[in-house]
C-alpha positions in Angstrom: 0.0 0.0 0.0 1.3 3.4 -0.8 0.0 6.7 0.5 1.0 9.8 -0.8 0.4 13.0 1.7 0.9 16.6 1.6 -0.1 19.3 4.0 -2.5 17.2 6.0 -4.2 16.1 2.6 -4.0 12.5 0.9 -2.8 13.0 -2.6 -2.9 9.4 -3.7 -3.0 6.1 -2.7 -2.7 2.6 -4.4 -2.3 -1.1 -3.4 0.8 -2.7 -5.2 1.0 -6.2 -5.8 4.8 -6.3 -5.6 7.6 -7.0 -3.0 7.5 -4.1 -0.4 11.4 -3.3 -1.0 11.1 -3.2 -4.8 7.5 -0.8 -4.0 9.9 1.4 -1.5 12.7 1.7 -4.2 10.0 2.8 -6.9 8.4 5.2 -5.0 11.8 6.9 -4.0 12.9 7.1 -7.4 9.5 8.9 -8.5 10.0 11.1 -5.0 13.3 12.2 -6.1 11.6 13.9 -9.1 9.5 16.0 -6.9 11.9 16.9 -4.3 13.5 20.2 -4.2 17.4 19.9 -2.4 17.3 23.6 -2.1 14.4 23.9 0.2 14.2 20.3 2.1 16.2 17.2 3.2 15.2 14.1 1.9 14.8 11.2 4.4 13.8 7.5 4.0 13.3 5.5 7.0 11.7 2.4 7.8 10.2 1.4 11.4 8.3 -1.5 13.0 4.8 -0.3 14.4 2.7 -2.7 16.4 -0.6 -2.9 14.7 -3.5 -5.0 15.7 -6.8 -6.1 13.7 -10.0 -7.2 15.2 -10.5 -10.9 15.4 -11.5 -13.6 13.9 -9.5 -13.4 10.7 -10.3 -14.4 7.2 -7.9 -17.1 6.1 -6.9 -14.8 3.5 -5.9 -12.1 6.1 -4.1 -14.8 8.3 -2.1 -15.7 5.3 -1.0 -12.2 4.8 0.0 -11.5 8.3 2.1 -15.0 8.8 5.1 -13.1 7.8 4.8 -10.8 10.6 4.2 -13.3 13.7 0.9 -12.5 14.6 -0.4 -13.1 18.1 -3.8 -13.2 19.6 -4.6 -11.1 22.3 -7.9 -11.3 23.2 -10.3 -10.1 20.7 -7.4 -8.6 18.8 -4.4 -10.1 16.6 -1.2 -8.0 17.3 2.0 -7.9 15.0 4.7 -5.8 14.0 4.0 -4.2 10.8 6.9 -2.8 8.8 6.5 0.7 7.7 8.7 2.8 5.1 8.5 6.5 5.0 9.7 8.8 2.4 9.6 12.4 3.6 10.9 15.0 1.0 9.4 18.2 2.2 10.7 18.9 5.6 10.2 22.3 7.3 12.4 23.5 9.9 10.2 25.0 12.9 13.2 25.5 15.3 16.8 24.2 16.1 15.2 20.8 17.3 11.9 20.8 15.7 10.8 19.7 12.1 7.4 19.3 10.4 7.1 16.4 7.4 4.9 18.5 4.9 5.1 15.7 2.3 5.5 11.9 2.5 5.0 9.1 1.0 4.1 5.9 3.3 4.7 2.7 2.3 3.6 -0.7 3.9 1.8 -4.2 3.4 -1.9 -3.9 2.8 -3.4 -6.0 5.2 -7.2 -5.1 5.2 -9.2 -1.5 4.9 -9.2 -1.3 9.1 -5.5 -0.6 8.8 -5.5 1.3 5.6 -7.7 3.6 7.5 -5.3 3.6 10.7 -2.3 4.4 8.2 -4.4 7.2 6.3 -5.2 8.8 9.6 -1.4 8.5 10.5 -0.4 10.3 7.1 -2.6 13.2 7.5 -1.8 13.7 11.5 2.3 13.6 10.3 1.8 16.1 7.8 -0.9 18.4 9.0 0.1 21.8 10.3 0.3 22.2 14.2 -2.8 24.4 15.6 
């Protein structure tokens, strides 16, 4: 799953049927074309975020989760989901404070519940602080 977000708005999203590492590389190449090195740094980082989905799961969803070692915790299934973030429009607010104004989020597509969570996170990440 790939989510492009700028200034608190989702610009584009898609589900890619390919290896996540290849999807990250492909998105990075496209992002470099949009990046202005005179205005901002370009950063790519990966993280493992704890994610949870409601049980019971379909066989298809369980198959998608197997590589992430899911565990059952009550009425939830918990696992560590790899998430890659390409940040290419970083605003310097102060010496130690920054805001990502434009990002590309790449993560495995599991289901609509997690897709919605990632969409919300990308909007929060790029939204202007009140």
